[in-house]
VEXDO-350938 format. One record per residue (C-alpha): residue number from 1; x, z, y. Coordinates in nm, 2 decimals. Layout:
// residues N
- k  X  Z  Y
- NUM  X  Z  Y
...
END
This chain:
// residues 126
- k  X  Z  Y
- 1  -3.27  -0.30  5.87
- 2  -3.30  0.02  6.08
- 3  -3.27  0.00  6.46
- 4  -2.94  0.11  6.62
- 5  -3.09  0.41  6.80
- 6  -3.19  0.57  6.47
- 7  -2.84  0.50  6.32
- 8  -2.67  0.66  6.62
- 9  -2.90  0.96  6.57
- 10  -2.80  0.98  6.21
- 11  -2.42  0.97  6.30
- 12  -2.47  1.24  6.56
- 13  -2.64  1.47  6.30
- 14  -2.38  1.40  6.04
- 15  -2.10  1.49  6.28
- 16  -2.25  1.84  6.33
- 17  -2.27  1.90  5.95
- 18  -1.99  2.14  5.84
- 19  -1.80  2.08  5.52
- 20  -1.95  2.34  5.28
- 21  -1.68  2.53  5.10
- 22  -1.69  2.75  4.80
- 23  -1.69  3.13  4.87
- 24  -1.33  3.25  4.91
- 25  -1.18  2.92  4.80
- 26  -0.87  3.00  4.99
- 27  -0.79  3.30  4.77
- 28  -0.84  3.13  4.43
- 29  -0.59  2.85  4.42
- 30  -0.70  2.72  4.07
- 31  -1.07  2.68  4.18
- 32  -1.19  2.36  4.35
- 33  -1.33  2.40  4.70
- 34  -1.65  2.21  4.60
- 35  -1.97  2.40  4.69
- 36  -2.11  2.66  4.45
- 37  -2.39  2.89  4.56
- 38  -2.28  3.25  4.61
- 39  -2.47  3.47  4.37
- 40  -2.29  3.81  4.40
- 41  -2.49  4.12  4.47
- 42  -2.27  4.22  4.76
- 43  -2.16  3.87  4.86
- 44  -2.11  3.84  5.23
- 45  -2.16  3.47  5.23
- 46  -2.49  3.50  5.04
- 47  -2.61  3.75  5.30
- 48  -2.52  3.50  5.58
- 49  -2.26  3.72  5.74
- 50  -2.11  3.56  6.05
- 51  -1.78  3.38  5.99
- 52  -1.82  3.35  5.62
- 53  -1.90  2.98  5.61
- 54  -2.23  2.79  5.64
- 55  -2.45  2.72  5.34
- 56  -2.64  2.40  5.27
- 57  -3.00  2.41  5.38
- 58  -3.27  2.16  5.48
- 59  -3.17  2.17  5.85
- 60  -2.86  1.96  5.78
- 61  -3.05  1.68  5.61
- 62  -3.09  1.32  5.72
- 63  -3.42  1.24  5.90
- 64  -3.68  1.11  5.65
- 65  -3.71  0.76  5.80
- 66  -3.33  0.71  5.76
- 67  -3.29  0.85  5.41
- 68  -3.16  0.60  5.16
- 69  -3.00  0.36  5.40
- 70  -2.63  0.29  5.43
- 71  -2.43  0.33  5.75
- 72  -2.51  -0.03  5.85
- 73  -2.89  0.04  5.82
- 74  -2.95  -0.16  5.50
- 75  -3.12  -0.03  5.19
- 76  -2.89  -0.04  4.89
- 77  -3.03  -0.19  4.57
- 78  -2.85  -0.14  4.23
- 79  -2.81  -0.47  4.05
- 80  -2.75  -0.49  3.67
- 81  -2.83  -0.86  3.61
- 82  -2.92  -1.19  3.78
- 83  -3.30  -1.12  3.78
- 84  -3.24  -0.80  3.99
- 85  -3.06  -0.99  4.26
- 86  -3.34  -1.24  4.31
- 87  -3.58  -0.96  4.41
- 88  -3.36  -0.85  4.71
- 89  -3.46  -0.92  5.07
- 90  -3.14  -1.02  5.26
- 91  -3.28  -0.91  5.60
- 92  -3.33  -0.54  5.50
- 93  -3.14  -0.49  5.17
- 94  -2.79  -0.52  5.03
- 95  -2.68  -0.54  4.66
- 96  -2.46  -0.29  4.48
- 97  -2.33  -0.42  4.15
- 98  -2.36  -0.14  3.88
- 99  -2.03  -0.01  3.74
- 100  -2.12  -0.10  3.38
- 101  -2.15  -0.47  3.45
- 102  -1.86  -0.67  3.30
- 103  -1.64  -0.93  3.49
- 104  -1.82  -1.24  3.35
- 105  -2.17  -1.12  3.45
- 106  -2.03  -0.99  3.78
- 107  -1.91  -1.34  3.87
- 108  -2.25  -1.50  3.80
- 109  -2.42  -1.23  4.00
- 110  -2.18  -1.29  4.29
- 111  -2.24  -1.67  4.27
- 112  -2.62  -1.62  4.28
- 113  -2.58  -1.38  4.58
- 114  -2.38  -1.63  4.77
- 115  -2.64  -1.89  4.70
- 116  -2.92  -1.66  4.82
- 117  -2.71  -1.53  5.12
- 118  -2.73  -1.17  5.00
- 119  -2.45  -0.93  5.09
- 120  -2.28  -0.73  4.82
- 121  -2.13  -0.40  4.93
- 122  -1.88  -0.35  4.64
- 123  -1.77  -0.71  4.61
- 124  -1.40  -0.62  4.65
- 125  -1.40  -0.45  4.31
- 126  -1.40  -0.79  4.13
END
């Protein structure tokens, strides 16, 4: 588990990150506003003109020592079967049951997790 000061730093950094919108998404109603890189020759957003919206770049990233951890500070491990769950360290890691796992196997995985006192983040989806 990551210490609380580093988690607070991550939250502070993420608050400053803008929501990256597609160029002129407000004009084209049918297009989704999900990010697409502006590639036009005369694109004002591509040329970083002021007021045209921020573009994703490395400065908005999470610090390297915090990358891959969830908001509680645990590392998430994808679990497909019972043997995967036995390799998890309950002090620093949590389990995430894969979406392709069926209900019967999910029950056995959850029973094993309770036995080993391992937290499962998507347990409500049972």
